[in-house]
C-alpha positions in Angstrom: -56.3 0.6 -1.7 -60.1 0.5 -1.9 -60.2 4.1 -0.9 -57.7 5.0 -3.8 -59.9 3.1 -6.3 -63.0 4.9 -5.1 -61.3 8.3 -5.4 -60.1 7.6 -8.9 -63.7 6.5 -10.0 -65.2 9.7 -8.5 -62.7 11.9 -10.4 -63.4 10.1 -13.7 -67.1 10.4 -13.2 -66.7 14.2 -12.5 -64.6 14.4 -15.7 -67.1 12.7 -17.8 -69.8 14.8 -16.3 -68.0 18.0 -17.2 -67.4 16.9 -20.7 -71.0 16.1 -21.2 -72.0 19.6 -20.0 -69.7 21.4 -22.3 -71.0 19.1 -25.2 -74.6 19.8 -24.4 -74.0 23.6 -24.3 -72.2 23.6 -27.4 -74.8 21.6 -29.3 -77.6 23.8 -28.0 -76.0 27.1 -28.6 -77.6 29.2 -31.3 -75.7 29.4 -34.7 -74.4 32.9 -35.5 -75.6 34.2 -38.9 -74.4 37.2 -40.9 -77.1 39.8 -41.0 -79.1 39.7 -44.2 -78.6 42.9 -46.3 -81.8 44.4 -47.5 -81.9 46.8 -50.2 -83.9 50.1 -49.5 -84.8 52.3 -52.4 -84.6 56.0 -51.6 -87.0 58.7 -52.4 -85.3 62.1 -52.8 -87.2 64.9 -51.3 -84.5 67.6 -51.5 -81.1 68.1 -52.8 -78.0 70.4 -52.4 -75.3 70.7 -55.0 -71.8 72.1 -53.9 -69.1 73.2 -56.4 -66.3 74.3 -54.2 -64.6 77.4 -55.4 -61.3 75.8 -54.4 -61.5 73.9 -57.7 -59.5 75.4 -60.4 -61.3 76.7 -63.5 -59.4 76.7 -66.7 -60.6 78.6 -69.9 -57.4 77.7 -71.9 -58.4 76.4 -75.3 -55.8 73.6 -75.6 -56.2 69.8 -75.9 -56.0 69.0 -72.2 -55.9 72.2 -70.0 -54.9 71.9 -66.5 -57.9 72.6 -64.3 -60.5 70.9 -62.2 -63.4 72.6 -64.3 -63.3 72.8 -68.1 -66.4 73.8 -69.5 -67.6 75.3 -72.8 -71.2 74.2 -73.1 -72.5 77.6 -71.8 -71.5 81.2 -72.6 -68.6 82.6 -70.7 -69.6 83.2 -67.0 -69.5 81.8 -63.6 -68.6 78.2 -64.2 -69.2 77.1 -60.7 -72.9 78.1 -61.0 -73.3 76.7 -64.3 -71.9 73.3 -63.2 -74.2 73.5 -60.2 -77.2 74.1 -62.5 -76.3 71.1 -64.6 -76.3 68.8 -61.7 -79.4 70.3 -60.5 -81.3 69.6 -63.7 -79.9 66.2 -63.8 -81.1 65.6 -60.3 -84.7 66.7 -61.2 -84.7 64.5 -64.3 -83.2 61.5 -62.5 -85.6 61.8 -59.5 -88.7 62.0 -61.8 -91.1 59.2 -61.1 -88.8 57.4 -58.6 -90.9 55.5 -56.1 -88.5 55.0 -53.3 -89.3 53.7 -49.8 -87.1 55.9 -47.8 -87.1 59.7 -48.0 -83.6 61.2 -48.3 -81.8 64.5 -48.8 -79.3 64.3 -51.5 -76.0 66.1 -51.0 -73.6 66.4 -54.1 -70.1 67.8 -54.0 -68.4 68.1 -57.3 -64.7 67.1 -57.4 -64.1 67.3 -61.0 -65.9 68.4 -64.2 -63.6 68.3 -67.1 -65.4 68.5 -70.5 -63.9 69.2 -73.8 -62.4 72.5 -75.0 -63.3 73.8 -78.6 -59.9 72.6 -79.8 -60.5 69.1 -78.6 -64.3 68.8 -79.5 -63.8 69.7 -83.1 -60.7 67.6 -83.8 -59.9 64.3 -81.9 -62.9 64.3 -79.2 -62.1 62.9 -75.8 -63.7 62.1 -72.4 -65.9 64.3 -70.3 -64.3 63.5 -66.9 -66.7 64.0 -64.1 -66.2 63.0 -60.4 -68.3 63.9 -57.5 -69.3 62.7 -54.0 -72.8 61.9 -53.1 -74.2 61.7 -49.5 -77.8 60.6 -48.4 -79.1 62.2 -45.1 -82.3 62.0 -43.3 -84.3 65.0 -44.3 -85.7 65.7 -40.8 -82.6 65.1 -38.6 -79.6 65.4 -41.0 -78.3 62.1 -39.9 -76.2 60.3 -42.6 -78.2 57.4 -44.1 -75.4 56.5 -46.5 -72.0 57.7 -46.1 -70.2 59.9 -48.8 -69.7 57.7 -51.8 -67.3 58.8 -54.8 -68.8 58.4 -58.1 -67.0 58.6 -61.4 -69.3 59.4 -64.3 -67.2 59.7 -67.3 -68.7 60.1 -70.7 -67.2 59.8 -74.1 -67.1 63.1 -75.8 -67.5 63.4 -79.5 -65.0 64.8 -81.8 -64.6 66.3 -85.3 -67.5 65.4 -87.8 -69.2 63.4 -85.1 -69.4 66.4 -82.8 -70.7 68.7 -85.6 -73.5 66.2 -86.6 -74.5 65.8 -82.9 -74.8 69.6 -82.5 -77.2 69.6 -85.5 -79.3 67.1 -83.7 -79.4 68.9 -80.4 -77.0 66.5 -78.7 -74.7 69.1 -77.4 -72.2 68.5 -74.7 -74.6 70.1 -72.3 -77.5 67.8 -73.3 -75.5 64.7 -73.3 -73.9 65.3 -69.8 -77.0 66.4 -68.3 -79.0 63.2 -69.6 -76.1 61.1 -68.6 -75.8 62.3 -65.0 -79.6 62.1 -64.7 -79.2 58.3 -65.4 -76.2 58.1 -63.0 -78.2 59.9 -60.1 -81.3 57.7 -60.7 -79.1 54.6 -60.4 -77.8 55.9 -57.1 -81.4 56.3 -55.7 -82.8 52.9 -57.2 -80.0 50.2 -57.5 -78.5 48.3 -54.6 -75.1 48.8 -56.1 -75.6 52.4 -57.0 -74.3 53.6 -60.4 -71.8 51.1 -61.9 -69.2 52.1 -64.2 -69.1 50.3 -67.5 -66.1 48.3 -68.4 -63.3 50.5 -69.3 -64.6 53.3 -67.1 -66.3 55.3 -69.8 -69.9 55.4 -70.9 -70.1 55.8 -74.7 -73.7 56.4 -75.2 -76.3 58.1 -73.1 -79.1 55.9 -71.9 -82.8 56.8 -71.5 -84.0 57.0 -67.8 
């Protein structure tokens, strides 16, 4: 009987000792914390703009022609080259005076560039519907620093008398779109969120950069 009681006391002691060990280990374990996100501003040192020739160009003068590229802000010609030049000028303007901490190569692939036709511009107006992917790479190694991100940079297109008055002031489709894209690209370089669409998804006025 005494032996049984001694054995039971030994088992209880061992159990309490095990519990104490687990509790101590749990209390002394380091607390897991989520990594703190740090925003890094980017310094563009080069860029490349791709306008895939798989995109369909429409020259139809209708209110909403079916096509990926609709552009009348330049004389008739190679629309792919014209769109690439607009993005290039916007990138140059947007990157001016940017003081980023991480050098990057900016890669832009246009997915949609649907401005207004003559018929739309001089009647009801509409929306310059512009979508592109932007990727940031290490300029030395080519490694991706920020994965491809789709950007929708829609801009209100003037119509009727407003469009005519804008043209007389030099606020042509080309000027407004180039200036707008410069602001969009600058936001991509300098803001933690990148470019953020306004409520409603359409920018109504171009903003200085």
